[in-house]
N, C-alpha and C positions, 0 to 999 in steps of 0.2 A: 517313518520311511524317509529316505534321502530325497533331495530334490532331483528331478529327472534328468537335468542336464549337467549334473556334477559327478566327478569321479567318486567312487564309493569309499575308498579306504586308502591308507598309505603305509608303506614302510617309510614313506616320505623320502624315498630315495630315487626311485625310477618312476615316480609319478603315477599316472593313471594306468600303467601296465597291470597293476595288481588286480584290479577288478573290472577291467575293460569289458564292456558288453557289445560294443560296436567297433567296426574297423577304425573309425576316426579317432577313437579314444586311445589307440595305441601309439606311443611316442616313437619317434625315429623312423617314420614311414613304414612301420611294421604292419603287415597285413596277415592276420591269422584267420583261417577259414574255419577251423574246427579244433576242439580240444581232443586230447588223446588220453584215454584211461589206461595206464600201465600197471603192471604188478608193482607193489611197493618197492621191492628190492631193486628192480630194474630202473624205476623212476629215480630212486635215490642215487643209484650208480651214475646215471646220465647227468643228474644235477651236480654231483660232486666232480665229475670229469669236466663239465663246462666251467665250473667255478675255478678249478685248477688251471684250465686253459687260459682263462682271462687273467688269473693271477700271474701266470707265466709271462704273458706279454708285458705286464707292468714291471716284472722283475727285469726283463730285458730293457725296457724303456729307461728306467731310472738308474740302471747300472752305469750308463754313460753320462748321467748327470753327476753322480757321485765320483766316478772315476774318469771324467772327461779330460781334466787337465793332465793327469798322469798318462793316460792313453795317448793324448796329443803329443806329449814329449817322446814317448816310446816310438811313435810313428813319424817323428821328425818335424812336427808342426810347432812353431813357437807359441808359447802360452802368454805372450804379452797382451796388451790391451786389444780387446776385440778379436783375438786370433783363434780362439777355440770354441766359439759359440755354437758351431754346427754340431758339436758332440751332443749337446743338449737339445738343439732345435730340430734336427733332421727328422727324428722319429715322430715327434708330435705334429710336425707340419703335415706330413703325408697322412698320418693317422686321422687328423681332424678333417682333412679334405674328403677322405673316403667314407668317414662315418656318415656324412650328409647324404650320400647316394646309395650306399650298399644295402640299406633296408629295402629300398625299392627294387634293387636287383634281386634280393632274396625273395621278394614277393613273386617275381616273375619266374625265376629259375629254381627257387627252393631255398628256404632259410637254412636247412641243414647242409645242403650242398655248399652254400656260401660260407657257413661256419667252418666246415672242413677245409675249404679252399683257403680261408684266412689262416688256418693252422698250418697248412702246407707251405704257404708263403713265409710265415714266421720261422718255421723249422729250417727251411731251405736257406734262407738268407742269414739265419743265425750261424749255421755251419759256414757259410761263405765269409761272414765276418771274422771267423777264426783264422782264415787264411789271407786276410788283407795285410799288405806290407806298407801301404802308404796312407796318409791321412785322407786324401781325396777319395780313394777307393773305399776306405772304411766308412766315411760319411755317406757316400752314395748308397752303399749296401744298407746302412742304418735307415735311410729314407725308404728304401724298398721294403725293409722289414716293417716299417710303420704302415705301409699299404695293407699288409696282412692284419695288423691290429685294427685298422679302420674297417676292414671287411668283417672281422670277427665280432666286434662289439654289438652292433644292432641286431645281427642275426643270432648271436648268443642269447640276447634278451628275448627275441621272438621265440626261440626254441624253448627257453625256460617257461615262458607264459603258456605255451602249448602243453608242456609236460606237467606243470605244477598248477593245480586249480587254486583259485583265490582262497585266502585264509592265512592262518598263522605260519604255515610252512612256507608259502610263497613270500610272505612278508620277510621272514628270516632269510630266505634264499636271496631275495633281491637286496636286502641290507648287506648280506655278505658279499654279493656281487659288487655293490657300490663301494665297499671297503677295500676292494682290490688295489686301487692306486696307492693309498698310503701304506698298506701292508706290503705290497710289491716293492714300493720304494725302499722300505727298510730291509727286506730280504735281498733285493738286488744290490743295494749298497754294501751289505755285509758280505755277500758272495764275491762281488768284485774286489772289495778290499782284501778279503782272505786270499783270493787267487793272485792278486798283485803282490801280496806280501810273502806268501808261502809257496807259490808255484808260478805258473805263467797265465797271463790274462786270457790267452786263447781258450784255455780249458773252461773258463766261465761260459763262453758262448757255446762250446760243445755241450756243456752241462744243460744249458737252457734248451738247446735243440733236442737233447735226449729226453728231458722232461716233457717237452712239447710233443715229441714223436710218440711217446708212450700214451699221453692223454688223448691226443687227436686220433691216434690209431685205435685206442679203445672206443672212442666215439663212433668211428666207422663201423665197428663190429656191433655195437649195442643200440645205435639209433634205429628207431622204427622207420618203415618206409613212409615216404611223404609224396603228396601231390602238390606242386606249387599252387598257391592260393589265387594267383592271377596269371596262370599259364597263358602265354601268348599275349599278355598285356603290353601296352605301349611303354616305351622308355624314351625319355627326352635325351637322346644321345648328344645332340647339339648343345643343349643346356649343360649337360655333364662336362663335356670337353671344354666349353668356354668358361664355365664356372670354376672348374678345377684349375684351368690354366691361369685365370685371374688370381685366384687365391695363392697358388703356388708361386707364381712369379712375383707377386707383391711381397710375400714374406722372404723369398729368395733374395730380392734386391736389398731389403733392409738388413738381412743377416749377413750378406756378403759385403755390404758397404763398410762396416767397421774394419775389416781386414784390408780391402782394396781401395777404400776411399770413394767418396761421392764424385770425385773428378774423373773416375774411371768410366769411359763411355758405355761399356756394356751394362753397368749397373743402372745408369740413367735409362738406357733403352729398355731394360727389364721393367723398371718402374712405370715408364710411360705405357709400355705394351700391356702391363697388368691392369692399368686404369682403363685403357681402351676396351679390354676384354670384359671388365666388370660392367662398364656402361652398356656394352652390347648385350651382355647377359641379361640385364634388367629389361632392356627393350625386347629381347627375344622372349623372355618369360611372360611379359605382360601383353604382348601383341601376337606372337606367332606360335608359341609352343602349345601343342595339343594336350600334353600331360606335363605341365611345368613342375620342376622339382622345387621351385621357390617362387610361388605366385606373389606378386607385389601386394596383393590384397591383405596378406598376413600382417603387413606393417601398419595397416590402418586400425589395428586393434588397440584398445585402451591400454596405455602405458607400455605397449610392446616395444616401440622404437627406443624409448628411454631404457627399458630393461635390457635390450641387447647391448647397448653401450656400456651399461653398468657391468654386465657379465664379462664383456670383452676386456674392459679396463682392469677388473679385479683379477682375472686370470693372467693378464699380462703382468700384474704386480706379483702374483704368486710365483710365476716362473722366474722373475727377476730376483725375488727374495731368496729362493732356494739356490739358484745358480751363484749368486754373489755371496751367500753364506758359505758355500763350498769354496769359492775363490779366496775369500778372506782367510778361512781356516787353513787351507792348503798352501796358498802362495805367500801369505803374509805371516801366518803363525806356524807354518811348516808342519801341519798335521799330516799324518798319512791318510790314505783313503779309508783304511779300516777304522781309524780313530774318528773320522767324520761320520762313518756309518754307525758307529756306536752312539755318537752324539745325536743321530737321527732317530734313535729308538723311541724317544718320547713323541716324535711327530706321528709315527705310525699308531701308537697307542692312543694319542689324543684324537686323531682323525677318526679312528674306529669308534671311539666313544661319541664323537660329534655326530656321526650318522644316527645313532640311537637317540641322542638328545634332540636333534632336529626333528626326527619322527615324532617324538613326544610333544614338541612345541607346536607343530603345525595346526592341530585343532584348538590350541589354546591362545595363540598369539597371531596377530596379523602378519601375513607373509612378508610385507615390506619391512617390518621390524626385524624379522629373522634375517632378512637380506642385509639390513643395516648392521646387525651384530656381526655378520660375516665380514662386511666391509671394514668395520671398526677393528676387528681382530687382525685383519691384513695390514691396516694402517699402523697399528701398534707394533706388530712384528717387524715391519720394515723400518720404522723409526728407531726401534731398539738397535738394529744393525747399523743404520746410517749414522748414529750418534756415538757408537762405541769407539774407544781408543784403539790405536794400532795393536797393542798387546794387552791382553786381559784374560782373566779366568773364564772358562766356558760358562760357569754358573752365573756370572754377573749379568750378561745380556744375551748371549747366544741361547742359553737354555730357556729363559722366559720367551724369547722370540720364537723358538721352536714350538713351545707350547701354544702360544697365542696363534701362531701361523697354522697350526694343525687344525684349528676349528674353522678356518675360513673356507676352504674349498667345499666341504660338504654343506655347511650352512648356506652358502651362496647357491650351490647347485640345487639343493632341495627347494629353497624358497623360490628360486627363479623358475623351476619347473612348475610349481603350483601357480605362480602369477601368470606364467606364459599360457598355461592351459585355460585360465579364466579370462585372458585378455583377448582371445581370438575365438572365432566360431568353432562349433563342435567339429566341423569337417576339417579344420586346420590345426586341431590340437596336437595331432601326431607330428606334423611338420614343425610346429613351434617347439616341441620337446627336442626334436632332432637338431634344430638350429642352436638351441641352448647347449647341447652336448658338443656341437662343432665349435662354438665360440670358446667353450672351456678349453679344448685342446689347442685350437688355433692361437688363442691368446698366449699360451705358454711359449709357443715358438716366436710369435710376432714381437712379444715384449722383449725377448733377448736381442732382437735386431735393433730396436729403438735404444735400449739401454746400452748395447755394445757401441753404437755410434757415439753416444754421450761419453761413455767411458774412454773410448779411444781418443776423442778430441780433447777432453780435459786432461788425460794423462800425458798426451803429447805436448800440450800447451804449458803445463806446469811441471813436467818431468816427475810426476808422482803417481805411482800405481795405486796407492791408497786413496788419493783424492779422486782418481778415476772410478774406483769401486764405490766410494762414498757418494759420488755424484749420480751414479746409476741407481743406487739405493734411494736417494732422494727423489729421483724420477719415479721409482716404484711407489714411494709414499704419496707423491702427488697424484698418481693414477688412482690410488685407493681413496684419497681425500675427495677427488672429483666424483668418483663412483658413489661415495657415501652421500655427498651433497645432492647428486642427481636422484638417488634413491629416495631421500627424504623429501625432495621437492616435486618429483615428477612421477614416481611409481606409486600406484594406489591399488590396494585390494583389501576391502573391508573384511572383518572377521566372519560376518555372516555369509560371505561368498565362499568361505571355506567349510561351511557346515557339512557339505557333501563329503568331506574327507573323514567324517566320523561315521562309524557304522557298527553294527553288532556282528558278532561272529556268525549268528544265524543267517544274516543277510549275505555274508561272504560265502557261506557254504551253499546257499541257494544259487548264487551267481556261478559258483564253481561247478555246479552240475549242468549249467547251460552252455551249449556250444556258442561260439562267437559268429555273429552275422549269419545266423541260420545254417551254419555248417553242421554236418552230421557228426555226432560223437562216435568215436570208434574205439575199440578196446584192443590192446595188444598186451601180451604177457611175455 
């Protein structure tokens, strides 16, 4: 039998969601009152639609990473040092901020309702993107689209855990869900490249909206009725407003500074205001909030503070590596967006394999070593790009960098979720998992701001675009190196602490027949 305080099994992707038996074991502030027994066909249909919905948002997200420079030129924005970062940063910034809070909103108002709301936001603003004629309006709409993604993700996970009982099917489902970002990156890049080369870029966003409308519309029809699991529950609106404000303004200041310069008054004002809001947020959460969204006690967990820094630094490096790989290939080597997209195919394949490999490793290797492998692959990928000559074959350094880099995100995410859940109390496990997911997405946005500042200043000082890119990549490598050293020296989780991640299928089926937190099991067909 498993230890009583440990999660029971893993796809090793979305952590203790798979076999949660209590509210506290669900990540992302997900609160599930009961399981739902559906007819097999209906359950499969709902599952497939949710997976496609999540894939759709990542197709949208990464299309402006691959096509960001070309779209910036079309919309009249210079693509010089630090000028186009918002194309890649806007979506992930708002997505990361809303991931942290939307699970709680789903518990109070209904996970399915929030899932559909996220879809409506994505579809509506994808259509709006197609009609943008200026860079500023386009980026603003991308940020609003990211809000939909942030609302969608935790509530999609919550809905899946209700619909699919623990076992092999749920493991496969959640592994597929976790593979959405790399697969979506490849598909989004290919779609954007094809539309830019053979048609008009606007039709890409219309296509994304049509796919989303079909999937989310289907969900509205087939989802069973639900009662919010914490209907009438308290929501820390002050904490939400102050916390979101601090996160958004901090990243906004750093991503705007490369274009406007740190001597611009409003950039400094945003940075100072963000810091004030963050300080007030922690005071509010620790002293006055009745239902805090981020209680400070969570940071007293063993290894947890160090873990959050490692995760933030690594995902900052991941965002930097992908963005400057695109920049180098398109602006220096004059590749088309479609050629870059084809070059990304190994990334999607490698990352999908990494999900499975990480799941296999969790019961066999200490989680901090899996995290270290992820840090090392990030460091290797970034160093390969930082040291390559101005002109070179794709196969010499970009291809191996793509392969190494593909293993980093899932190795880090999986290991971090396991360590986080074992570093805090049972009551705080869900919140810890939610914070790891937020740092993942927020790091992608924040890293581009820091790297863009370095790029812009170096390029201006030395009149060299290549040197600016190279300096930004060296910064990404330094982030990976610091994260690796912190992991090896400060993050600890012994293998025996992971024994609860092993289980037999019989155990899983038993859990799968039990409702969560004493809720009634109900049947719908």
